[in-house]
Structure formats: C-alpha cells, structure tokens
KEPA-810371 format. One line per 4 residues: number of its first residue (from 1); their letters; for each residue z, y, x of C-alpha. Coordinates in Angstrom, 2 decimals, decimal comma. Example, Ala and Ser with C-alpha at 12.3 -4.5 7.8 and 13.67 -1.06 7.14 Angstrom:
<zavexs>
1> as> 7,80 -4,50 12,30 | 7,14 -1,06 13,67;
</zavexs>
This chain:
<zavexs>
1> xxxx> -11,33 12,72 -24,15 | -14,00 13,38 -21,61 | -16,49 16,28 -22,62 | -19,20 13,98 -23,10;
5> xxxx> -17,28 11,77 -25,30 | -16,10 14,56 -27,29 | -19,52 15,71 -28,00 | -20,54 12,39 -28,99;
9> xxxx> -17,63 12,03 -31,49 | -18,56 15,50 -32,89 | -22,32 14,46 -33,32 | -21,20 11,34 -35,00;
13> xxxx> -19,27 13,22 -37,62 | -21,83 16,20 -38,07 | -25,09 14,17 -37,60 | -27,50 12,73 -37,81;
17> xxxx> -29,31 14,85 -35,20 | -31,79 16,04 -37,78 | -28,82 17,62 -39,76 | -28,06 20,04 -36,72;
21> xxxx> -30,36 22,94 -37,03 | -28,88 24,91 -34,15 | -26,07 24,48 -31,57 | -24,50 27,27 -29,39;
25> xxxx> -21,26 28,61 -28,16 | -19,11 31,67 -27,61 | -16,16 31,87 -25,38 | -13,98 29,53 -27,17;
29> xxxx> -15,98 27,60 -29,87 | -19,00 25,26 -30,66 | -21,05 27,04 -33,21 | -23,24 24,88 -35,29;
33> xxxx> -25,65 25,62 -38,09 | -26,22 22,42 -40,32 | -28,73 21,49 -42,93 | -25,89 19,72 -44,96;
37> xxxx> -22,48 21,28 -44,24 | -20,54 18,56 -46,18 | -18,72 17,12 -43,26 | -15,36 15,53 -42,65;
41> xxxx> -13,45 18,52 -41,56 | -10,27 16,67 -41,17 | -11,81 14,03 -39,01 | -13,14 16,76 -36,80;
45> xxxx> -9,61 18,49 -36,51 | -8,16 15,19 -35,20 | -10,32 14,71 -32,29 | -8,70 15,16 -29,12;
49> xxxx> -9,60 18,63 -27,78 | -10,43 20,18 -30,99 | -7,87 23,00 -31,58 | -9,36 24,00 -35,11;
53> xxxx> -12,31 24,38 -37,44 | -13,39 27,66 -38,98 | -16,47 28,46 -41,26 | -18,25 31,89 -40,73;
57> xxxx> -21,12 32,41 -42,76 | -23,77 29,69 -42,07 | -21,95 28,57 -39,03 | -19,39 25,61 -38,86;
61> xxxx> -17,19 26,72 -35,73 | -15,44 24,14 -33,87 | -12,65 25,69 -31,64 | -12,29 24,19 -28,30;
65> xxxx> -10,97 26,86 -25,97 | -12,33 28,82 -23,04 | -14,39 26,58 -20,54 | -14,25 23,60 -22,65;
69> xxxx> -16,52 25,21 -25,35 | -19,42 25,81 -22,89 | -19,12 22,31 -21,32 | -18,82 20,31 -24,64;
73> xxxx> -21,91 22,58 -26,01 | -23,98 21,57 -22,76 | -23,17 17,92 -23,67 | -23,76 18,21 -27,14;
77> xxxx> -27,06 19,81 -26,71 | -28,32 17,19 -24,45 | -27,43 14,69 -26,88 | -29,59 16,49 -29,46;
81> xxxx> -32,59 16,26 -27,03 | -32,42 12,48 -26,84 | -34,97 10,65 -28,67 | -33,18 8,99 -31,68;
85> xxxx> -33,06 5,10 -31,59 | -33,05 3,19 -34,66 | -30,87 0,14 -34,80 | -32,86 -2,96 -34,09;
89> xxxx> -36,09 -1,20 -33,27 | -37,71 -0,40 -30,25 | -38,89 2,88 -29,28 | -42,76 3,36 -30,03;
93> xxxx> -44,37 3,48 -26,65 | -48,16 3,21 -27,68 | -50,10 6,73 -27,72 | -51,87 7,71 -30,79;
97> xxxx> -55,50 6,74 -30,99 | -57,37 9,98 -31,21 | -60,35 8,18 -32,13 | -58,91 7,27 -35,78;
101> xxxx> -59,43 10,97 -36,68 | -63,07 11,47 -35,67 | -65,06 12,74 -38,62 | -61,95 12,95 -40,80;
105> xxxx> -61,95 16,59 -42,00 | -58,59 17,42 -43,73 | -55,48 19,94 -42,96 | -55,42 18,39 -39,47;
109> xxxx> -51,53 17,93 -39,16 | -51,59 14,25 -38,20 | -54,32 15,19 -35,37 | -52,28 18,05 -34,26;
113> xxxx> -49,10 15,83 -33,93 | -51,22 12,97 -32,20 | -52,50 15,55 -29,57 | -49,15 16,89 -29,06;
117> xxxx> -47,72 13,46 -28,27 | -50,52 12,88 -25,86 | -49,66 16,29 -24,18 | -45,90 15,32 -23,88;
121> xxxx> -46,00 14,91 -20,02 | -43,44 16,39 -17,88 | -45,45 19,14 -16,48 | -46,97 20,26 -19,79;
125> xxxx> -43,32 20,19 -21,42 | -42,17 22,50 -18,45 | -45,03 24,97 -19,24 | -44,09 24,58 -22,98;
129> xxxx> -40,59 25,48 -21,86 | -41,89 28,51 -19,94 | -43,86 29,67 -22,73 | -40,71 29,29 -25,13;
133> xxxx> -39,22 32,06 -23,16 | -41,89 34,54 -24,32 | -42,54 33,41 -27,91 | -39,49 35,03 -29,27;
137> xxxx> -41,00 38,19 -27,75 | -44,24 37,86 -29,49 | -43,27 39,99 -32,42 | -42,06 42,82 -30,28;
141> xxxx> -45,43 42,53 -28,31 | -47,51 42,49 -31,51 | -45,66 45,49 -33,18 | -45,43 47,61 -29,99;
145> xxxx> -49,03 46,65 -29,01 | -50,58 47,55 -32,42 | -48,41 50,90 -32,51 | -49,64 51,83 -29,27;
149> xxxx> -53,31 51,01 -29,95 | -53,48 52,76 -33,14 | -51,67 56,01 -31,52 | -54,51 55,87 -28,77;
153> xxxx> -56,99 55,81 -31,57 | -55,50 58,72 -33,40 | -55,05 60,83 -30,14 | -58,88 60,41 -29,44;
157> xxxx> -59,57 61,74 -33,03 | -57,13 64,51 -32,65 | -55,69 65,31 -29,15 | -53,33 67,88 -30,46;
161> xxxx> -51,27 65,41 -32,18 | -50,16 64,21 -28,98 | -47,80 67,09 -28,62 | -46,13 66,49 -31,80;
165> xxxx> -42,43 65,30 -31,63 | -43,02 62,55 -34,28 | -46,01 61,28 -32,41 | -44,16 61,14 -29,22;
169> xxxx> -41,08 59,17 -30,92 | -43,85 56,49 -31,96 | -45,12 56,56 -28,62 | -41,63 55,57 -27,13;
173> xxxx> -41,12 52,91 -29,97 | -44,45 51,56 -28,87 | -43,58 51,31 -25,23 | -39,97 50,07 -25,75;
177> xxxx> -40,69 46,26 -25,42 | -42,24 46,71 -22,03 | -39,71 48,89 -20,92 | -36,89 46,24 -21,72;
181> xxxx> -39,03 43,28 -20,99 | -37,27 42,34 -18,01 | -33,82 42,13 -20,01 | -35,50 40,12 -22,72;
185> xxxx> -37,12 37,73 -20,37 | -33,98 37,33 -18,36 | -32,09 36,58 -21,53 | -34,50 33,95 -22,96;
189> xxxx> -34,97 32,23 -19,50 | -31,29 31,78 -19,01 | -30,97 30,22 -22,50 | -33,94 28,17 -22,07;
193> xxxx> -32,48 26,66 -18,86 | -28,99 26,00 -20,27 | -27,18 29,05 -18,90 | -25,37 31,99 -20,47;
197> xxxx> -27,99 34,16 -22,00 | -26,22 37,38 -21,07 | -25,99 36,58 -17,41 | -29,85 36,14 -17,30;
201> xxxx> -29,89 39,45 -19,27 | -27,91 41,08 -16,47 | -30,04 39,69 -13,67 | -33,15 41,33 -15,48;
205> xxxx> -31,56 44,37 -15,86 | -30,27 44,26 -12,11 | -34,08 43,89 -11,02 | -35,03 46,93 -13,31;
209> xxxx> -31,92 49,22 -12,50 | -32,99 52,56 -11,35 | -29,94 52,77 -9,16 | -32,04 50,44 -6,66;
213> xxxx> -33,98 53,56 -5,58 | -31,05 54,92 -3,87 | -30,04 51,84 -1,84 | -31,83 51,29 1,61;
217> xxxx> -31,48 47,58 2,76 | -32,48 47,14 6,62 | -34,55 50,17 6,45 | -36,28 49,59 3,31;
221> xxxx> -35,63 51,35 0,18 | -35,20 48,93 -2,76 | -37,55 49,27 -5,70 | -36,45 49,02 -9,30;
225> xxxx> -38,74 46,65 -11,18 | -40,20 45,03 -8,11 | -41,22 41,38 -8,43 | -41,58 41,90 -12,58;
229> xxxx> -41,47 39,26 -14,69 | -42,04 36,59 -12,00 | -38,72 37,68 -10,21 | -36,66 37,68 -13,56;
233> xxxx> -37,83 34,10 -14,38 | -36,82 32,81 -10,93 | -33,50 34,72 -10,97 | -32,55 33,74 -14,51;
237> xxxx> -33,68 30,21 -14,42 | -32,00 29,41 -10,95 | -29,09 31,39 -12,04 | -28,79 29,08 -15,25;
241> xxxx> -28,87 26,07 -12,92 | -26,40 27,53 -10,48 | -23,95 28,18 -13,51 | -24,20 24,77 -14,78;
245> xxxx> -23,21 23,61 -11,27 | -20,41 25,84 -10,78 | -18,97 25,14 -14,40 | -18,61 21,35 -13,41;
249> xxxx> -16,51 22,32 -10,30 | -14,37 25,14 -11,79 | -11,15 24,22 -13,72 | -11,77 24,73 -17,43;
253> xxxx> -8,95 27,21 -17,73 | -10,56 29,33 -15,16 | -14,08 28,82 -16,16 | -14,40 32,22 -18,43;
257> xxxx> -13,48 34,21 -15,38 | -14,62 32,35 -12,40 | -18,11 31,26 -13,41 | -19,66 34,60 -14,58;
261> xxxx> -18,16 36,18 -11,58 | -19,58 33,74 -9,10 | -22,85 33,59 -10,60 | -23,53 37,10 -10,61;
265> xxxx> -21,99 37,64 -7,06 | -24,06 35,04 -5,69 | -27,22 35,65 -7,62 | -27,17 39,44 -7,18;
269> xxxx> -28,06 39,07 -3,49 | -30,23 36,04 -3,84 | -32,28 38,28 -6,43 | -32,64 41,19 -4,22;
273> xxxx> -33,15 39,41 -0,87 | -35,27 36,49 -2,18 | -36,49 36,66 -5,63 | -37,75 40,11 -5,85;
277> xxxx> -39,88 39,93 -2,63 | -41,17 36,42 -3,75 | -41,85 37,80 -7,21 | -43,50 40,85 -6,02;
281> xxxx> -45,77 38,64 -3,86 | -46,65 36,30 -6,79 | -47,17 39,30 -9,20 | -49,53 40,98 -6,98;
285> xxxx> -51,33 37,66 -6,52 | -51,76 37,21 -10,25 | -52,75 40,72 -10,85 | -55,29 40,64 -8,16;
289> xxxx> -56,73 37,34 -8,92 | -57,08 38,14 -12,58 | -58,59 41,57 -12,02 | -60,87 40,48 -9,14;
293> xxxx> -62,31 37,40 -11,02 | -63,18 39,58 -14,00 | -64,32 42,54 -12,04 | -66,46 40,43 -9,64;
297> xxxx> -67,59 37,70 -11,80 | -68,22 39,86 -14,84 | -69,94 38,19 -17,75 | -70,06 34,92 -15,75;
301> xxxx> -66,42 34,58 -15,61 | -65,88 35,72 -19,14 | -68,33 32,98 -20,20 | -66,46 30,23 -18,34;
305> xxxx> -63,00 31,41 -19,45 | -64,00 32,00 -23,10 | -65,74 28,43 -23,05 | -62,78 26,62 -21,49;
309> xxxx> -60,00 28,02 -23,49 | -60,18 25,59 -26,37 | -60,35 22,47 -24,30 | -57,14 24,02 -22,52;
313> xxxx> -55,53 24,30 -25,78 | -56,19 20,60 -26,47 | -54,75 19,58 -22,97 | -51,54 21,79 -23,68;
317> xxxx> -51,84 23,73 -20,47 | -52,64 27,04 -22,08 | -48,71 27,59 -22,55 | -48,79 28,43 -18,74;
321> xxxx> -50,79 31,52 -19,67 | -48,12 33,23 -21,59 | -46,17 34,51 -18,58 | -49,37 35,69 -16,83;
325> xxxx> -50,33 37,75 -19,86 | -46,82 39,30 -19,87 | -47,18 40,10 -16,15 | -50,44 41,84 -16,50;
329> xxxx> -49,13 43,94 -19,29 | -46,07 44,88 -17,24 | -48,26 45,45 -14,17 | -51,14 47,34 -15,60;
333> xxxx> -50,32 48,06 -19,31 | -52,65 45,53 -20,57 | -53,91 42,00 -19,81 | -57,47 41,67 -19,11;
337> xxxx> -57,53 38,03 -19,98 | -56,55 37,97 -23,54 | -59,56 39,49 -25,11 | -61,69 36,91 -23,32;
341> xxxx> -59,54 34,00 -24,50 | -59,37 35,42 -28,07 | -63,18 34,69 -28,37 | -62,52 31,28 -28,75;
345> xxxx> -61,23 31,92 -32,02 | -64,23 33,83 -32,91 | -66,31 30,83 -31,95 | -64,28 28,58 -34,26;
349> xxxx> -64,99 30,80 -36,99 | -68,69 31,03 -36,44 | -68,67 27,14 -36,09 | -66,74 26,71 -39,29;
353> xxxx> -69,15 29,02 -41,16 | -72,15 26,97 -39,99 | -70,17 23,59 -41,19 | -69,55 25,34 -44,62;
357> xxxx> -73,23 26,35 -44,88 | -74,92 23,16 -43,71 | -72,42 20,65 -45,49 | -72,86 19,40 -49,09;
361> xxxx> -69,46 17,54 -49,16 | -67,31 19,49 -51,54 | -64,00 18,49 -49,68 | -65,20 19,70 -46,38;
365> xxxx> -66,30 23,03 -48,02 | -62,88 23,44 -49,78 | -61,00 22,57 -46,19 | -63,28 25,25 -44,47;
369> xxxx> -62,96 27,78 -47,20 | -59,05 27,43 -47,12 | -59,04 27,79 -43,27 | -61,43 30,79 -42,77;
373> xxxx> -59,26 33,58 -43,85 | -56,46 32,87 -41,30 | -59,36 32,18 -38,63 | -60,62 35,70 -39,20;
377> xxxx> -57,03 36,74 -38,53 | -56,71 34,79 -35,22 | -54,84 31,76 -36,37 | -57,12 28,83 -35,04;
381> xxxx> -55,22 25,56 -35,78 | -56,41 25,03 -39,19 | -60,02 25,17 -37,99 | -59,48 23,29 -34,90;
385> xxxx> -57,39 20,42 -36,16 | -58,84 20,19 -39,56 | -62,61 20,97 -39,28 | -64,21 21,38 -35,74;
389> xxxx> -62,35 18,79 -33,69 | -62,64 15,84 -36,11 | -66,40 16,71 -36,70 | -67,03 16,67 -32,96;
393> xxxx> -69,98 18,74 -32,30 | -69,02 21,77 -34,12 | -66,09 21,90 -31,68 | -68,64 22,15 -28,91;
397> xxxx> -70,38 24,86 -30,91 | -67,10 26,75 -31,17 | -66,63 26,68 -27,29 | -70,20 27,70 -26,89;
401> xxxx> -69,45 30,74 -29,34 | -66,20 31,63 -27,40 | -68,09 31,56 -24,07 | -70,61 33,93 -25,37;
405> xxxx> -67,97 36,29 -26,77 | -65,90 36,02 -23,73 | -68,89 37,26 -21,72 | -69,00 40,36 -23,50;
409> xxxx> -65,37 41,15 -23,12 | -65,41 40,46 -19,26 | -68,86 42,45 -18,76 | -66,98 45,34 -20,23;
413> xxxx> -63,66 44,63 -18,94 | -61,85 44,99 -22,24 | -58,05 44,79 -21,86 | -55,18 44,14 -24,59;
417> xxxx> -51,82 45,75 -24,95 | -50,29 43,01 -27,14 | -49,59 39,39 -27,08 | -49,64 36,52 -29,53;
421> xxxx> -52,45 37,81 -31,62 | -56,15 37,56 -31,49 | -59,22 38,00 -33,95 | -59,56 41,18 -35,83;
425> xxxx> -55,82 42,13 -35,65 | -56,07 42,32 -31,94 | -58,58 45,03 -32,04 | -56,34 48,19 -32,46;
429> xxxx> -54,45 47,01 -29,20 | -57,53 46,73 -27,06 | -58,74 49,28 -24,44 | -62,30 49,49 -26,14;
433> xxxx> -62,20 48,63 -29,78 | -65,92 48,91 -30,42 | -66,73 46,56 -27,55 | -64,05 44,10 -28,55;
437> xxxx> -65,35 43,91 -32,02 | -69,01 43,55 -30,66 | -67,85 40,69 -28,67 | -66,20 39,15 -31,75;
441> xxxx> -69,28 39,56 -33,60 | -71,23 37,74 -30,67 | -68,69 34,81 -30,71 | -69,06 34,38 -34,65;
445> xxxx> -73,03 34,43 -34,14 | -73,23 32,04 -31,32 | -70,81 29,76 -32,74 | -72,71 29,66 -35,88;
449> xxxx> -76,01 29,18 -34,12 | -74,62 26,57 -31,66 | -73,32 24,42 -34,40 | -76,24 24,61 -36,83;
453> xxxx> -78,49 23,43 -33,95 | -76,00 20,47 -32,73 | -75,19 19,42 -36,52 | -72,59 16,98 -37,25;
457> xxxx> -71,75 13,64 -39,21 | -69,86 14,14 -42,24 | -67,10 11,93 -43,07 | -64,16 13,59 -45,16;
461> xx> -60,52 12,31 -45,13 | -59,63 10,24 -48,05;
</zavexs>
C-alpha cells in the first residue's frame, strides 16, 4: 500500500478529522491523540504496512517502521488539513456578509469567525503560519519579560540587591528565553513547515554556537548569533522543505540515517554562507527602520501606528508583526513598537466605557461590563467583536484613543521586553513604567471622549 493510501485508510478508521486532536511521529510510529479513542484496533493492525498498535497514555501509537512513519505522518497531516466535504453537498463559497452584524452587540464569536473567513487569503495564512512559530513562545516571553521588568524596578529602589545571589539567579531566569530563542524558533519553524523539529533546533543552535567565533572564513571571522531570528527562520523553514524533498528520494530503510545527515550537511553551509548574512542584513534593516521611524517621527509616528493597529487586526496582517517584535527584543533587549500598538487596547477600553455610560440598553451594558475586566488586562477581542465593531463609530473612537496613547509612547520612546501581553500587565516589563501608564491613561481618556462625541446607534443582538 502506498503511503498516501495507508494514511487515508488510517484516517478512515480513526476519523472523522475532528476526532484527531494531534498527529505526530517518532522514529518508527505515527502518534495520534484522539477525542474518542474507541477505534477498531484489529482493523488497524490488518492494514498493509502496519506492524502493530500500542497505547501509551493519551496516545494511540501505530507502528510503521523507520522512514515510513515520517512519510505516512506527512500524508496523514495533509489529509487533516483538507477541508471536509459532506456527501452530496458543495463547499460553501460565499463569503460571510459582515453587514449582517452591524449594530448587533453580543459575545462577538460569529463576527470574529466571519472576519477570520474573510481573511483566509494565502498571504494572510502565510503570516499566520509565521506567527504560529512564535505563539508557543509567548508564555516564556511573558514570564521572562515580567520577571526582568520587576527586577529592574527593584534594582532602582535598592541597588544593593543586585549583588545578591538570589537576585542574580532570578536575573538569569528572566533572560533565559532570549538566550535560547534561536533554538526555540528553529524547533517551531521546522515543525510548522513540516520538518523534524529537532533539525530546526540544531540549525538554530548552529547559528548561536559560540564556537563560530573561532572560525575564520575567507579572512572574515564568523559571528555567533549573526542574523538573529530572521536567519533562524530562513534556515529552519528551508531545511524542513529540503528534508521533505530528500525523504521522497531516499529509500525508506535508509531514511532514518541518510535524511538528517544530508539535511544538516547541506544546510550547515547554506546557513553560514547565505542565511546568516542575509538574515543579518534583514535584521539590521528591521531594527533601523523601527528605531528610526519612532525616533525621527516621534509622536506623529506613534499616533499613526497606534491608530492603525486595530484595522490591521481586522485585516489579519498584524500576524506579521510578531517576528519583528521578537527580532527587536533579540537585537536591543526590547521592542519599541509593542507599547505603541498596545495603546489600541486602551482605546478599546475607553470607547467601551463611553458606550456603557451613554447607553440605556441593559443588554449592551451587560456585555460591556463582562468584557471590560479582561480589556484592562489587555485582552481586546471581546470588546472589539462584541461591542465597538458592531456599533461602528465606537470602533473609530477606539482607534482615536489608540492613536493618542501611541503618540505618548513614541514621544518618550518607551520599549517593552515582553511579548504577547498589553494593557496593565505590560507595564512592569516596559523601560519607563510611569510614562507607559500615562500613555495608557491617555488612550482610555481619548477613546472615551471620541466615542462620546461620535455617538452610536443601538441595536442589541436578540
């Protein structure tokens, strides 16, 4: 049985697609996590190419042998990504009508899904894939960023604590995610593009390896970490594509040995000769563009960026900013863009407060009251899709609030050492806590005032 046919047969027995929570592989096994594990094991064992079935904790492991396990898993994952077709039905091709949600205040889930469907273009899906590389790292960025920020505040209050061993250990913990970022990014990038995560991690480690400093290539010393996150993304993603191509050419019996050997042998030189210099050029360009735009444009740049961020979220292109934040943090120790963009959430809070104060509709007041607490914590989706966007003009008021707060952050060039958070929780990880909080208050006030002036038409959802 061909690998694609075997993958199809396995899916027919463990499916439907929604029943498969996760599919991965090791050297010899297809590892499945299923919502309903009541599958026909005997039928699975009888499939040509299946050597046995094993259950290990939450996983159903289908033993296929070295080489074959990887190829069947690739085919299986491709099947999972296909849109399901119902018998006798055509795929829905009509786009959701966003106007149907105008004025309908509620939990916002249907509106959110409609906008996501509108944004499912190839370019935006690619940006989403890039962002998916960094999303698993966000807890590390949050924890390390907040820890570093709090330690910096404590150091200002009592400089003598900086020499204490416990303080130094916490300082190392706060810096750990940034020290190992290339390994994590390489691992996730290879996984996202269908390769072996460990090979992506190895390429990330190669770029960061301190031993590079002792090697001179054509009269020029190699530099550990050169190219940063950009170089790692290029090396790991293209390494994954090369791995899949090699796997199709190498005999299954030799796949376990030859494929990783060839991938690393080829990509090691490609990484150092091509991706590191190219990544260095791109990283320097990103850093220069961001810092120059804020330092030269000042409050005006912050006003524009803070005001445009919510529309960027609506268009789905904000996903592409995640690697830029990560690169700025790796390059400078903080991102100068995040505090500016975080003000959009503050504008949402101010706009929602104005809606709450102005409306007499009890349902709208209830929706706003339930979404405001998480809004203060930087979680803006309930307010965007449940309140301001359906009401229309309050969304414009929120953009104005974000623009005003962004102007404050840019004027004082406030940076942040964390990723994935905004609102009040971001404050400890910023380079200037009082100014950040001042900008946040400005975004609240401006969003409130703009929404109060603009007004809105009420029509709560049934």
